[in-house]
C-alpha positions as CSV (number, residue, x, y, z in Angstrom):
1,M,-13.6,4.2,7.2
2,A,-11.3,4.9,10.2
3,E,-9.0,7.9,9.8
4,P,-5.8,8.8,11.8
5,G,-6.6,10.8,14.9
6,E,-10.2,9.9,15.0
7,P,-11.5,9.1,18.6
8,L,-11.9,5.4,19.5
9,T,-15.4,4.1,20.0
10,E,-16.5,2.4,23.3
11,R,-16.2,-1.0,21.6
12,E,-12.7,-0.2,20.3
13,L,-11.6,0.9,23.7
14,E,-13.0,-2.3,25.2
15,I,-11.1,-4.4,22.6
16,L,-7.9,-2.3,23.2
17,Q,-8.1,-3.2,26.9
18,Y,-8.3,-6.9,26.1
19,L,-5.5,-6.4,23.7
20,A,-3.3,-5.0,26.5
21,T,-3.7,-8.3,28.4
22,G,-2.2,-10.3,25.5
23,A,-5.5,-11.9,24.5
24,S,-5.7,-13.4,21.1
25,N,-8.4,-12.5,18.5
26,K,-10.2,-15.7,19.3
27,E,-10.1,-15.0,23.1
28,I,-11.4,-11.4,22.5
29,A,-14.2,-12.7,20.3
30,Y,-15.2,-15.2,23.0
31,Q,-15.2,-12.7,25.8
32,L,-17.3,-10.1,23.8
33,N,-19.5,-12.7,22.1
34,I,-18.6,-11.4,18.6
35,S,-17.0,-13.0,15.6
36,I,-13.3,-13.2,15.0
37,N,-13.8,-11.2,11.7
38,T,-15.5,-8.5,13.7
39,V,-12.5,-8.4,16.1
40,K,-10.3,-8.0,13.0
41,V,-12.4,-5.1,11.7
42,H,-12.1,-3.3,15.0
43,L,-8.4,-3.9,15.3
44,R,-7.9,-2.5,11.8
45,N,-9.8,0.6,12.8
46,I,-7.8,0.9,16.1
47,F,-4.5,0.6,14.3
48,A,-5.5,3.2,11.6
49,K,-6.8,5.7,14.2
50,L,-3.8,5.4,16.5
51,G,-1.3,5.1,13.7
52,A,0.0,1.9,15.3
53,A,2.0,-0.7,13.4
54,S,1.5,-3.6,15.8
55,R,-0.5,-4.9,18.8
56,T,2.4,-4.0,21.1
57,E,2.6,-0.4,19.7
58,A,-1.2,0.0,20.2
59,T,-0.9,-1.3,23.7
60,M,1.9,1.2,24.5
61,I,-0.1,4.1,23.1
62,A,-3.1,3.0,25.3
63,I,-1.0,2.9,28.4
64,R,0.6,6.2,27.6
65,E,-2.8,7.8,27.1
66,G,-4.1,6.3,30.3
67,W,-6.8,4.2,28.6
68,V,-5.3,1.0,30.0
69,A,-4.1,1.0,33.7
70,V,-1.2,-1.0,35.1
71,P,-2.5,-0.7,38.7
72,E,0.6,-0.5,40.9
73,A,2.8,1.4,38.5
74,R,-0.1,3.8,37.7
75,R,-0.6,4.7,41.4
76,M,3.1,5.2,41.9
77,E,3.3,7.5,38.9
78,E,0.3,9.5,40.0
79,A,1.8,9.9,43.5
80,E,5.1,11.1,42.2
81,S,3.7,13.3,39.3
82,P,0.2,14.6,40.0
83,A,0.7,17.4,37.5
84,I,1.2,14.8,34.7
85,A,-1.5,12.4,35.9
86,A,-4.3,15.0,35.7
87,P,-3.9,15.6,31.9
88,L,-3.8,11.9,31.3
89,A,-7.0,11.4,33.3
90,S,-8.6,14.3,31.4
91,E,-7.7,12.7,28.0
92,A,-9.0,9.3,29.2
93,L,-12.4,11.0,30.0
94,Q,-12.4,12.7,26.6
95,A,-11.9,9.3,25.0
96,G,-14.9,7.9,26.8
97,V,-13.0,5.9,29.5
98,V,-14.0,6.4,33.1
99,P,-11.4,4.6,35.3
100,A,-13.0,2.9,38.3
101,P,-11.2,3.2,41.7
102,E,-9.2,0.1,42.5
103,P,-8.7,-1.4,46.0
104,P,-5.1,-1.8,47.2
105,L,-3.5,-5.1,46.2
106,P,-2.1,-7.4,48.9
107,W,1.7,-7.5,49.0
108,Y,1.9,-11.0,47.5
109,R,-0.3,-10.0,44.6
110,R,2.0,-7.0,44.0
111,I,5.0,-9.2,43.9
112,A,3.3,-11.6,41.5
113,L,2.3,-8.7,39.3
114,M,5.7,-7.3,39.1
115,G,7.2,-10.7,38.4
116,A,4.7,-11.2,35.5
117,L,5.6,-7.8,34.2
118,L,9.3,-8.6,34.3
119,L,8.7,-11.9,32.5
120,A,6.7,-10.1,29.8
121,V,9.5,-7.5,29.3
122,G,12.1,-10.3,29.1
123,A,10.1,-12.3,26.6
124,A,9.7,-9.2,24.5
125,V,13.4,-8.5,24.5
126,L,14.2,-12.2,23.6
127,T,11.6,-12.0,20.8
128,W,13.2,-8.8,19.4
129,V,16.7,-10.3,19.6
130,Q,15.8,-13.6,18.1
131,S,13.3,-12.5,15.5
132,P,14.2,-12.9,11.8
133,A,15.0,-10.0,9.5
134,P,11.9,-8.0,8.7
135,A,9.9,-8.9,5.6
136,S,11.2,-5.9,3.9
137,E,14.6,-4.2,4.2
138,A,16.6,-1.7,2.2
139,T,19.5,-2.5,-0.1
140,G,20.5,0.5,-2.2
141,P,17.6,2.4,-3.8
142,L,15.2,-0.6,-3.8
143,P,13.9,-2.8,-1.0
144,I,14.1,-6.6,-0.8
145,R,12.1,-9.2,1.1
146,S,13.1,-12.1,3.4
147,G,11.5,-14.4,5.8
148,A,8.2,-14.7,3.9
149,V,5.1,-15.9,5.7
150,Q,1.8,-16.9,4.1
151,A,-0.3,-13.8,3.7
152,Q,-3.8,-13.4,4.9
153,V,-6.4,-11.5,2.9
154,F,-8.6,-9.1,4.9
155,L,-11.9,-8.5,3.1
156,P,-14.0,-6.2,5.3
157,E,-17.4,-7.5,6.3
158,G,-20.8,-6.0,5.3
159,T,-20.8,-3.5,2.5
160,S,-17.3,-3.8,1.3
161,R,-16.8,-2.9,-2.4
162,W,-13.7,-5.1,-2.7
163,V,-14.4,-8.4,-4.3
164,E,-12.0,-11.3,-4.8
165,R,-12.0,-12.7,-8.4
166,A,-10.2,-15.6,-10.1
167,Q,-6.6,-15.7,-8.9
168,M,-3.7,-14.9,-11.3
169,P,-1.9,-18.1,-12.2
170,T,1.5,-16.8,-11.2
171,R,2.3,-15.3,-7.8
172,R,4.4,-12.2,-8.3
173,V,5.3,-8.6,-7.2
174,W,6.6,-5.5,-9.1
175,L,4.7,-6.5,-12.2
176,A,3.3,-4.2,-14.9
177,T,-0.4,-4.0,-15.9
178,A,-2.2,-2.4,-18.8
179,V,-5.6,-2.6,-20.4
180,V,-6.4,-3.2,-24.1
181,D,-9.9,-4.1,-25.4
182,R,-11.3,-4.4,-21.9
183,R,-8.7,-7.1,-21.0
184,L,-6.1,-6.7,-18.3
185,F,-2.5,-7.7,-19.2
186,A,-0.2,-8.6,-16.3
187,I,3.5,-8.6,-17.5
188,G,6.7,-9.6,-15.8
189,G,7.6,-9.0,-12.2
190,E,9.3,-11.1,-9.5
191,T,8.2,-14.5,-8.4
192,P,9.5,-16.7,-5.6
193,E,11.9,-18.3,-8.2
194,G,13.2,-14.9,-9.5
195,V,12.3,-12.4,-12.2
196,T,10.0,-13.4,-15.0
197,G,8.8,-12.1,-18.4
198,I,5.5,-14.0,-18.2
199,V,2.3,-12.5,-19.7
200,E,-1.0,-13.4,-18.3
201,V,-4.3,-12.0,-19.5
202,Y,-7.5,-11.4,-17.5
203,S,-11.0,-11.1,-18.9
204,P,-13.3,-9.5,-16.3
205,E,-16.3,-10.6,-18.3
206,A,-15.4,-14.3,-18.1
207,D,-13.4,-14.0,-14.8
208,T,-10.7,-16.1,-16.4
209,W,-6.9,-15.9,-17.0
210,T,-5.1,-17.0,-20.2
211,R,-1.4,-16.9,-21.2
212,G,0.4,-14.7,-23.7
213,T,3.9,-14.7,-25.2
214,P,6.4,-13.7,-22.5
215,R,8.5,-10.5,-22.7
216,P,11.8,-11.4,-24.2
217,V,13.8,-10.0,-21.2
218,P,12.5,-10.9,-17.8
219,A,12.4,-8.0,-15.4
220,A,10.8,-6.6,-12.3
221,Y,10.1,-3.1,-10.9
222,I,8.3,-2.2,-14.2
223,Q,5.2,-0.3,-15.3
224,A,3.3,-0.4,-18.6
225,G,1.4,2.0,-20.8
226,A,-1.0,1.3,-23.7
227,I,-1.0,3.5,-26.8
228,D,-2.8,2.6,-30.0
229,R,-3.5,-1.0,-29.0
230,R,0.2,-1.6,-28.1
231,I,1.6,-2.1,-24.6
232,F,5.0,-0.5,-23.9
233,V,7.2,-1.7,-21.1
234,P,10.4,0.3,-20.5
235,G,13.4,-1.0,-18.7
236,G,13.1,-2.9,-15.4
237,C,15.6,-4.6,-13.1
238,T,16.9,-8.1,-13.5
239,E,18.4,-7.8,-10.1
240,P,18.0,-5.0,-7.5
241,S,21.2,-3.3,-8.7
242,V,21.0,-4.2,-12.5
243,A,18.7,-1.9,-14.4
244,L,17.8,-2.1,-18.1
245,S,17.5,0.5,-20.8
246,Q,15.6,-1.9,-23.2
247,V,12.0,-0.9,-24.1
248,D,9.7,-3.5,-25.5
249,A,6.2,-3.2,-27.1
250,Y,3.6,-5.9,-27.0
251,S,0.8,-6.4,-29.6
252,P,-2.2,-8.2,-28.1
253,E,-3.5,-8.7,-31.6
254,T,-0.5,-10.7,-32.8
255,D,0.6,-11.8,-29.3
256,S,4.1,-10.7,-30.2
257,W,6.9,-8.4,-28.9
258,T,9.1,-5.9,-30.7
259,S,11.9,-3.7,-29.4
260,V,11.7,0.1,-29.8
261,A,14.0,3.0,-29.0
262,P,15.8,2.3,-25.7
263,L,15.7,4.6,-22.7
264,P,18.5,7.3,-22.5
265,Y,19.4,5.8,-19.1
266,P,18.8,2.4,-17.5
267,R,15.7,2.6,-15.2
268,C,13.5,0.6,-13.0
269,G,11.2,1.4,-10.1
270,Y,9.9,4.4,-12.0
271,A,6.4,5.9,-12.3
272,L,4.7,5.8,-15.7
273,A,1.7,7.5,-17.3
274,V,0.2,7.9,-20.7
275,H,-0.9,11.4,-21.9
276,E,-2.0,12.3,-25.4
277,G,-0.3,9.3,-27.1
278,R,3.0,9.6,-25.3
279,L,4.7,7.8,-22.4
280,Y,5.9,9.9,-19.4
281,L,8.4,8.2,-17.2
282,F,9.4,9.7,-13.8
283,G,12.2,9.0,-11.4
284,G,13.2,5.5,-10.5
285,T,16.7,4.2,-10.3
286,D,19.6,2.9,-12.3
287,G,20.2,0.3,-9.6
288,H,22.6,2.4,-7.6
289,T,21.2,6.0,-7.2
290,Y,17.8,7.6,-7.0
291,A,16.7,9.5,-10.1
292,A,14.6,12.6,-10.6
293,T,14.6,12.5,-14.4
294,T,11.5,13.1,-16.6
295,L,11.6,11.1,-19.8
296,V,9.0,11.3,-22.6
297,Y,8.6,8.8,-25.4
298,D,6.7,9.5,-28.7
299,P,5.8,6.2,-30.5
300,K,5.3,8.1,-33.8
301,S,8.9,9.3,-34.0
302,D,10.2,6.4,-31.8
303,R,12.3,8.8,-29.8
304,W,12.8,9.7,-26.1
305,E,13.4,13.2,-24.9
306,E,14.3,14.6,-21.5
307,R,12.0,17.2,-19.8
308,A,12.1,19.2,-16.5
309,P,13.3,16.9,-13.7
310,M,11.1,16.1,-10.7
311,P,11.5,18.3,-7.6
312,E,12.9,15.3,-5.7
313,A,14.5,11.9,-6.6
314,L,12.3,8.9,-5.7
315,T,11.7,5.3,-6.6
316,L,8.5,3.3,-6.5
317,S,6.1,6.3,-7.0
318,A,3.0,6.0,-9.2
319,A,1.6,8.4,-11.8
320,Q,-1.8,9.1,-13.4
321,V,-3.4,11.8,-15.5
322,L,-6.1,14.0,-14.1
323,D,-7.5,17.1,-15.7
324,G,-4.7,17.3,-18.3
325,R,-1.9,17.1,-15.7
326,I,0.1,14.2,-14.4
327,Y,0.1,13.5,-10.7
328,V,3.2,11.7,-9.4
329,V,2.4,10.3,-5.9
330,G,4.2,8.5,-3.1
331,G,7.5,6.8,-3.4
332,Y,10.3,5.2,-1.5
333,R,13.7,6.5,-0.4
334,E,16.3,5.3,2.1
335,G,14.0,2.7,3.7
336,Q,11.0,4.9,4.1
337,E,7.7,5.4,2.2
338,Q,7.0,8.9,1.1
339,R,3.8,11.0,1.3
340,A,4.9,13.1,-1.7
341,C,2.5,14.5,-4.3
342,W,3.7,16.4,-7.3
343,V,1.9,17.6,-10.4
344,Y,3.5,17.9,-13.8
345,D,2.1,20.1,-16.6
346,P,3.1,18.7,-19.9
347,E,2.3,21.9,-21.8
348,K,4.3,24.2,-19.6
349,N,6.9,21.6,-18.8
350,A,6.7,22.7,-15.2
351,W,6.1,21.1,-11.8
352,D,3.9,22.1,-8.9
353,V,3.2,20.7,-5.5
354,C,-0.1,19.0,-4.5
355,V,-1.5,18.0,-1.1
356,P,0.6,15.1,0.4
357,M,-1.1,11.8,1.2
358,T,-2.2,10.9,4.7
359,L,0.3,8.0,4.8
360,G,3.6,7.4,3.2
361,R,3.2,4.9,0.4
362,G,5.9,3.3,-1.7
363,G,5.2,0.6,-4.4
364,L,1.6,1.8,-4.6
365,G,-0.7,1.8,-7.6
366,L,-2.8,4.8,-8.9
367,A,-6.1,4.6,-10.6
368,V,-8.5,7.4,-11.9
369,V,-12.2,6.9,-11.8
370,A,-14.9,9.6,-12.2
371,G,-12.4,12.4,-11.8
372,Q,-10.8,11.1,-8.6
373,I,-7.4,9.5,-8.0
374,Y,-7.3,6.3,-5.9
375,A,-4.0,5.3,-4.2
376,I,-4.0,1.6,-3.7
377,G,-1.6,-0.2,-1.3
378,G,2.0,0.9,-0.8
379,G,2.9,0.2,2.8
380,G,4.9,-2.1,5.0
381,W,8.5,-0.8,5.3
382,G,8.2,2.1,7.6
383,S,4.4,2.6,7.8
384,Y,1.3,0.5,8.6
385,L,-1.2,0.1,5.8
386,G,-4.6,0.6,7.4
387,F,-6.5,2.1,4.4
388,N,-6.3,3.3,0.8
389,E,-6.8,6.9,-0.2
390,R,-8.8,9.0,-2.6
391,Y,-8.0,12.5,-4.0
392,A,-10.3,14.9,-5.8
393,S,-8.6,18.0,-7.2
394,S,-11.8,20.1,-6.6
395,Q,-11.5,19.3,-2.8
396,G,-7.7,19.4,-2.7
397,A,-7.6,16.7,0.0
398,W,-7.0,13.0,0.5
399,T,-9.7,10.9,2.2
400,A,-9.5,7.3,3.5
401,V,-10.9,4.4,1.4
402,E,-11.1,0.8,2.6
403,T,-8.3,-1.6,1.8
404,P,-8.6,-5.4,1.2
405,L,-5.3,-6.1,2.9
406,V,-3.8,-4.5,6.0
407,G,-0.3,-4.1,7.5
408,E,1.7,-4.3,4.3
409,W,0.8,-4.5,0.6
410,Y,3.0,-3.2,-2.2
411,G,4.1,-3.9,-5.8
412,A,0.7,-4.9,-7.1
413,G,-0.4,-4.1,-10.6
414,V,-3.3,-1.6,-10.6
415,S,-5.5,-0.8,-13.6
416,V,-9.1,0.2,-14.4
417,V,-11.5,-1.7,-16.6
418,D,-15.0,-0.3,-17.1
419,M,-14.9,1.9,-14.0
420,T,-13.7,-0.9,-11.8
421,I,-10.3,-0.8,-10.2
422,Y,-8.3,-4.1,-10.4
423,A,-5.3,-4.8,-8.2
424,V,-3.4,-8.0,-9.0
425,G,-0.5,-9.7,-7.2
426,G,1.9,-7.8,-5.1
427,Y,3.5,-8.7,-1.8
428,S,2.0,-8.9,1.7
429,K,4.2,-11.2,3.8
430,D,4.4,-13.4,0.7
431,Y,4.1,-13.2,-3.0
432,L,0.4,-12.9,-4.0
433,S,-1.7,-14.2,-6.9
434,L,-4.8,-12.3,-5.8
435,T,-7.1,-10.6,-8.2
436,L,-9.1,-7.9,-6.2
437,A,-11.8,-5.7,-7.8
438,F,-13.1,-2.5,-6.4
439,E,-16.0,-0.5,-7.7
440,P,-15.6,3.1,-6.4
441,L,-19.1,4.1,-7.6
442,P,-22.2,2.6,-5.9
443,F,-23.9,2.4,-9.3
444,R,-23.0,2.6,-13.0
445,I,-24.6,4.7,-15.8
446,F,-25.3,2.8,-19.0
447,I,-26.0,4.8,-22.1
448,P,-28.0,2.7,-24.6
449,A,-26.6,2.7,-28.1
450,T,-28.7,4.4,-30.8
451,Q,-29.3,3.0,-34.2
452,R,-28.7,5.2,-37.2
């Protein structure tokens, strides 16, 4: 899996040079006699290595680094600034590119080239001025979307461990998921028609979806936690600036909802984890300000209590338990995804810092498999999603893991069933109904049951 800062391969440099000419994926595939999907794989790796968010940005980086030459302008720059040209040439050689000497262009070719360059710049300016609002923009503590375009799934070729399963019946983002009896429950969220309380249940064994009783109050920007075969869903937002304090509990056995003790404060966009039979809710927003509160719910006493606040106020983080401590990772603030990683010790009621992620991620999902945390999705506002990440506390570092979608993907429901990570729904240039399964381990260990 490509990582930021990793050198480009010869093939990637070759594709980058075609990219700089404005060639499409189809044209690049034809010129190099490879498939379009292979071109997409190389482009994903190029973007991830360069930290580029678009074809234009990748081209600009290539020109800046001297990997792609603009003949006349390049020679003028070298003539005027030989001290600068030398390091660029050295970097190009280190990257594996040996620029060939180019003969002088006739005067009419130079004029044509400059004219084409001016037309390209003018077209880029017009595109920037006339382009619609970005797919995600900030309004208060939470982002919204506009100008949706049909999303494209990127499933890597070859040995990818991501598999597409039966699609969820309802397209939605900012939903909650939880697992009871090896079934995945997808609750609420936001659809193209607005917020919903719908409950849909996925059976991995049968690869089918069924319906459950909807949550009484439709809401988005929610999380869910399962305790003693009940699924708890705190708060949520009915609109970006309207948060709820209501907490509802769902019983899969009776397919019914009941209300429990409400939150001390209205909250949505929070991170949620279950530890030793209690819910731990971190951060989020009341619809107007960012919160740093830590709230703990005990179902036995049906009470919430407030604990030591987070070191920083964030929305759209994710939380999971590893080695008896709760990791709160990523988040969103003021239009930008965050790389944050904090660790909360429930026994000491104290916070500590952990190694930040490689990329900023807001609206991500976290899953724990075999003692490692997997950060799934969470990108598209201020960063380009080129890979997922994995963290092992023994190594104290994040490493890249392949992603089934690139560019942007956030607000999906992420849960684990039988050592397999499931990511359902979310948003990637459109509301998604995808069910994507990822097996982190190349094999499973089955322990046969013994008869007594």
